[in-house]
C-alpha positions in Angstrom: 100.3 99.7 108.3 98.7 101.0 111.5 95.0 101.5 111.7 93.6 105.0 111.7 90.8 106.3 113.9 88.4 109.1 113.0 88.5 112.0 115.5 86.4 115.2 115.3 88.6 118.2 115.8 87.5 121.7 116.8 90.1 124.2 115.6 90.4 128.0 115.5 89.7 129.2 112.0 93.0 131.1 111.8 94.9 128.1 112.8 93.1 126.0 110.3 93.8 128.5 107.5 97.5 128.5 108.4 97.5 124.6 108.4 95.8 124.7 104.9 98.5 127.0 103.5 101.2 124.9 105.1 99.7 121.7 103.7 99.4 123.2 100.3 103.1 124.2 100.4 104.1 120.7 101.3 101.6 119.1 98.9 99.8 117.3 101.7 96.1 117.1 102.6 95.2 119.1 105.7 94.6 115.9 107.6 98.0 114.6 106.7 99.6 117.9 107.6 98.0 117.9 111.1 99.1 114.3 111.6 102.7 115.2 110.5 102.8 118.1 112.9 101.5 116.1 115.8 103.9 113.2 115.1 106.8 115.6 114.9 105.9 117.3 118.2 105.6 113.9 119.9 109.0 112.8 118.7 110.6 116.1 119.6 109.1 116.0 123.1 110.4 112.4 123.7 106.9 111.0 124.0 107.3 108.6 121.1 110.4 107.1 119.5 111.0 106.9 115.8 111.4 103.3 114.9 112.2 103.5 111.1 112.4 106.3 108.6 111.2 105.7 105.1 113.8 106.4 102.4 112.8 106.8 98.8 115.4 106.2 96.1 115.3 108.5 93.1 115.9 106.7 89.8 116.7 108.5 86.5 114.2 107.0 84.1 116.3 107.7 81.0 119.2 105.8 82.5 117.1 102.8 83.3 116.1 102.5 79.7 119.7 102.4 78.4 121.5 99.1 77.8 123.4 97.9 80.8 126.8 98.3 79.2 126.0 102.0 78.5 125.3 102.9 82.2 127.9 104.4 84.3 128.8 102.4 87.4 126.8 103.3 90.5 128.6 105.4 93.1 128.0 105.0 96.8 126.3 108.0 98.5 128.4 109.7 101.2 127.3 108.6 104.8 126.7 105.0 103.7 
């Protein structure tokens, strides 16, 4: 995990309010939302390169509690 540095930020109150609403919509903290927006802008402008994207696998809890012989065989997702 990379280290994080504290950085004081002066920001227009209207921009901050918009970031707070957006962060709330995305279930992020305002700090995480600002970092997300900055990172996205850096990638889109070609100033940094995405090395690895994190993928989260969704598992059905009810299926994991069934006996193995009752589970349906796993299917490969398209694009794999």
